[in-house]
DRENMI-367893 format. One record per residue: x, y, z of N, C-alpha, C in turn; residue in one letter. Coordinates in pm, whole numbers, plus 50000, padded with zeros to 5 digits. Each point is the difference from the previous one (the first is absolute). Layout:
! residues N
XYZXYZXYZA...
! end
This chain:
! residues 256
705785544664675500784999649870501264991549972D500645001650117501054989049984499944985550002A498835001250098499304983949989499694993849848A499815011949935499184991949877501254995549937A501245005150004500954995649918500974990250077F499374993150122500764989050059501315007350079G499745012050040500975008050092499555000250137I501284993250104499405000050102499825013250050S499615002250156499715012150039501305004150069R501004991050040501365004350057501025002949879M499734995649885500645004549882499235016849958E498924997349992499485015949946500605010250093S499974997850135500275009150090501455006249980Q500824995449943501545005849958499875000149842G499404997549940500165002249850499765016349958M500835003849944499815013049924498574998549911N499275011450060498715002649933499784998449827P501105006149954499704999749872500054984149942Q500544992150061500244989549949498324992449964M499375001350092498494995350021499425010949896L500045011649994499595009949887500074991949867V501494999049983500204991549834499414990649984V499524989850120499534987849975498815003149934L498955007450085499055003649999499275002949870E501095013649975499635006849871500194989649904T500984992449953500274992549896499384989650007T499614995850096498844990149968498785002249947T499445011650048498655005049976500235002449860A501035006749937500205005349866500054985849915T500764988750031500354986849947498264997349938L499294998850175498844990549986499035007149881C499955013850001499395004549939499855001949858A501684997749953500585001149876500014984849919L500244990450075500144989049950498674988749982S499844993549923498684992349937500494984750091C501184997450060500024989050065499465000350145R499534986450053499554999950129501285001550106A500924996449959501004999750050501315001149933S501105008550027501255005249956501134988750044L499584988350094501254991650057500494991049880A501505001049981500464994749922500255006049828N499625011250016499915009149873501265005649980T500695002249884501395008549978499885016450008P499185004250079499685014249985501295004450088V500635015049956500925003950058499395012550114G501255002050113499435010950086500985012250015F499655009549994501295010749974499505011050112F500755000450108499575006350104500915014749997L499185013550009500845010350034499865008350128G500674999750092500215005750097500825012450027V499165010950041500825012250016500815007050102G500984987150036500665002950161499285001750104G500804999450095499904999150139499104982650035A500504995649919499024986550070500274991150088F500934999250049500364990650115500605005850115S500535017549980500875004850097498505006950108S499245001549974499085004250107498514992849995E499585001349854499124990749976499174987550074G501544992450033499674988350080499594998350117A500145011750068500195000750116498135008350036S499465002049902498355005250010499384990050099K499904986649951499284993050067500384994450135G501055001250049500434995250155500915013050026A500334996250103500845010250107501424999949961A500835006749990501145000849944500864989150137K499625000850125501104989750060499064987550024T499104996949911499584986350013501184991049971Q500254989950054500834990749948500064991449892A501274996249913499974994349884498774988349984P499664999249891499074986450032500244991949873S499784985649954500244995349870499545008349915V499155009849977499855007949869500665011949984Y501145004550094500395009549994501045004649906S500824982249936500685004849869499285003349880G498624999649981499174998049886498895014750036T499745004650093499005008150023500265014949916S501435002749999500155013349918500804996449870G500274988649950500874993849872499425008349909A500665006149888499435002349901499514990749881L501064987250018499814990449922498534991950014S499885002850149498814990850021498585006449955V500175014649988498945007449975499444994149859A500694995049907499764997349878499454985450023S501064991650022499924989450048498914992050063G499175006850067499154996150080498695000249939R499985007549908498685001949904499964988849884V501414995349964500074989349894499764987550069S500695000750115499284985850099498805001350024F499395005650059498625001350043499074996849885T500175004549864499214997849893500354990549931L501314992150004500414994149913500465001349866G500565011550006500335008249865501644990349987L500354995249895501324994149972500855007849906S499475009949938500995010349910500945009650085G500765003849947500965011850036499555006650139P500815003650104499475007650097501205007850065C499785013550020500855005850056499615014750086L500425004450071500055013050063501375010449968T499445013549932500715007449958500115015650095L500935007450039499765010350054500815015249902D499235004649941500785010149905499315017650059T499924997250103499155013650088498685002349925A499785012249924498895004749966499674992349843C501044994049950499634993649877499744985750040S499554994450097500444987150041498844992449898S498755007350019498854993349902500344996349885A500415010549960500344999949826501104992749958L500844997750057501084988849983499544988850005V499254999050110499484985950007499034996349872A499585008249951498764999249868501454996449901T500755007149976501064996949883500514988749999H500304993550153500424986550011499074989849978L498585002150057498914990049947499834998749824G500015011949931500355000449883500884992549918A500804999350053501164993849945500314988150009S499264994250146499754985150027499244992249859A499065011150001498974995449884500604994149887I500605012849924500784999349895500934992749943K500874991750150500874994549985499264984650048L498714997749986499304986750019499964994150160A500585009450064500124995750140498724997150093E499095004449947498745001050031498875003349913C498694993350001499115007049913499215012650071P500195000450127498935011550065501195003950077Q500025014350037500825005050164498825007250072A500164998450100499105008550114501075011850062A499375012349970501145011350081499395007350072I500535002650142499555006450078501005010150061T499725009150061500845012150048498965001750116G501125004250121499635004550115500835011250056V499505004950096500875010450063499275005450153G500625002950099498975000650131501355016450048M499155006350065500375013250084500644995350097L501255000950016500754999950146500475009650032T500175003450115500455012250103501535002049964Q500944989549998501345001749998500315005249856A499214995549893500195005049866499835009249962V498735006650093499475011649963500985011050037S500754999250121500725006550084501135002249913I500554987749959501335002249916499785004749882A499254998049942499245008349853500105015550030F499515002050102499695012850017501515010650056S500654993450065501385006850031500954999349888A499634990749886500735001749859499375008349879A498705007150075499665013049917499214992249867G499774986050003498944996249909498655001050036M499275001650108498645002450014499505012550043L498845006349917499935013350044499465004150105S500155009950044499955006750127498735001750001A499165004649922498685003849981498944989149977F500484989549989499274985349995499215002749826G500775007749869499205002649900501134994749916R499724993849895501144998849888499605009149866C500665007950005500225007349874500674997749908H499944990249883500914996449916500115007849900T501175003449947500145012549896499345012950005F500405002350154499345014950055501095005450075D500165012749985501255006650074499884996450173R498585000050018499874995250149500304990050047R500344990949912500444985850037500674996550103G500074992950121501084999550091499914987650050D499644989149919500164987550052498544994449937G500024985050056498824991549939499154993550130Y499194997450008499114994050109499864985049998C500164991550100499944986049998498564993150009R500104991149962498494991650017500214984849986G498874994950040500414984650025498634991649904E500094986250016498784994149930500594988149946G499424993149929500464990549903498884991749894C500434999649902499314999949850500494984349935A499204990449935500644992849913498984995149897A500664995349874499334996849883500984989749943F499254991649915500424991849882500265002149914L501614995749919500415000649890499664988449917L499624999149886499544990649927500425000849813D499984989949938500495001049881499234998049872C498704998650113498594997549893499435009949948G499454997649897499435011749898498965005450065A499424995150118498845008750086500405010250076S501645004449995500005011250109499485012849966T499295007350100499685015349948501395012450002K501034992650080500945011849998501384993049973V500555004549889501164992849969501145007050013A501194993850044501495006150026500964998349865V500075010749957500605001649841501734996450040L500445003950109501234999950023500225004250131G501534993350049500635003950150501375001750008T500625008050082501225001350010500395004250130A500764998950059500855005450122501315004449984V500205010550105501215007449974500205003450184H501165007649997500735000250140499795015750049A499525000750123500365014150087499864996250139S500525014550042500024989850176498955016250043L500315009350069499015009050081499445008249888T500415003449891499565009449904500014997949889A499265001949897499664997349841501565001349952P500264989449905500884997549932499925003849865N499985010849952499755005149852500574993649899G501044996849970500464995549905499814982850000S499754995650118499594986950029498654996349937S498965010050033498875003849966499734996149853Q500685012849904500105001549873500564987049910R500634990450070500794988749909498504990050059R499344999650119499254990550007498545005449910L499515012149961499325001549917500184997149838V501184997849977500434998249867499894985249956S499814992750134500144985149973498304991649994T498925009950057498834995549971499195010949897V498834994849986499195007349908499625012750036R500765010249930499705012150030500025009849877D499235005249962499815012849918498915005950021S500295016149954498785008150034499014997549902D499714990849907498794997749971499214988250041T500624994750092499714987550086499635003350140E500545008150071499665005250108498735008750013N499324995350110498895004750071499905006150101R500844994850099500325005250125501584996550044A500515011350080501234999350032499934998150170L500524991250057500015001150164501465000650037E500345006050110501615004350043499794995750139A501254999550027500144997950158499675008150080H500195012249980499315012050072500145002650131G501565000950015500305002750144499465011850073T499705008649918499405012850052501325007850081G501074999349927501545007650068500355006849885T501135010850054500385008049898501354992549928A500194990450046501154990349969499524989449857L498884991250089499284992249892499035001049889G499435012450018499175004949891500655002549866D500865009150024500765007449879500334988549917P500784989650064500854987149932498644991349912I499074998450046499184991949944499485011249872E499745010950017499585008549884501204999249895V500915004950046501185002549904500144986549902V500014986550094500454986149918498784999349873Y498665005250090498964992549880500065012149870R500285010950016500245010949900501244993149890C501084995150057500964995649918499854985949918Q499114993450073499564983849966499715003949859T500874991449908500414999449830499725016449983R500405008850058500205011249949498765008749975G498824994950038498855006450004499335004350125R499395014849993499285007850089499144993150058A499164997150114498774996150061498865007549909I499384989949905498565005649970498684992450054R499205009950077498964994450051498825000549942L499454990549941498714998549939498705002550081R498985003749920498855002450073499594987750127S499795003250126499884989650071501114991850062G500945005449976501454991450044499885007750099Q501144991550110500105003250162501424998549991L500365009650102501604995650078499694996650118W500204994250079499404995750099501504996250126E500085001950073501064993950120499494984650024P501014989349982499854985350029500714996750084C499874999050123500774991550109499654987250027V
! end
């Protein structure tokens, strides 16, 4: 796989495995959705969301930790290179960046991609999100009481004792054309740290498309904890002074 993208064996051995997964997934997505034979020199933007722990442990997956530094050591686990390599390999000339906002990385990447299109910085934006399970992070999160001891996420349930981690990679293409099947009506970003911020979420929802007559589904962070879940329930009840009204077929699901 690495050779197909012009990556040498020596470089791939010390490369964070997420880099290659991002490159493969994004390339496959763009090839499937683009009508062009080549994307070289096209002003397509690329926005990559990485769910943390990218360089600390992941870069050592392909090579022994005791291996001497090489000419590729400085780039094998760099967040900037994770997105830059995709744009470089495919010849994309639009804005390119990697961001880490923990669980919301891919969603914030979507926000930035949509904003770039609105500002005419690029006509299209490729959005990719990636996350990998690593032992060090799982141990740290468990020690902090974030993960469920029973391996089950009971969101909005009295049995909730944390969430369960997962890994994967997904990509899609944002376009301002009329042929799109899914529309982004509005996006906004707010701030929180290790638990949901109710007042911040309330202000955020007020800035985007949100009314009880328009909402067909409501997704929440869904931490599955005694701290996080009540915060999200209260903020939604207080949004614009309305209580939650679920219509037939409407869902409230955790979204991490």
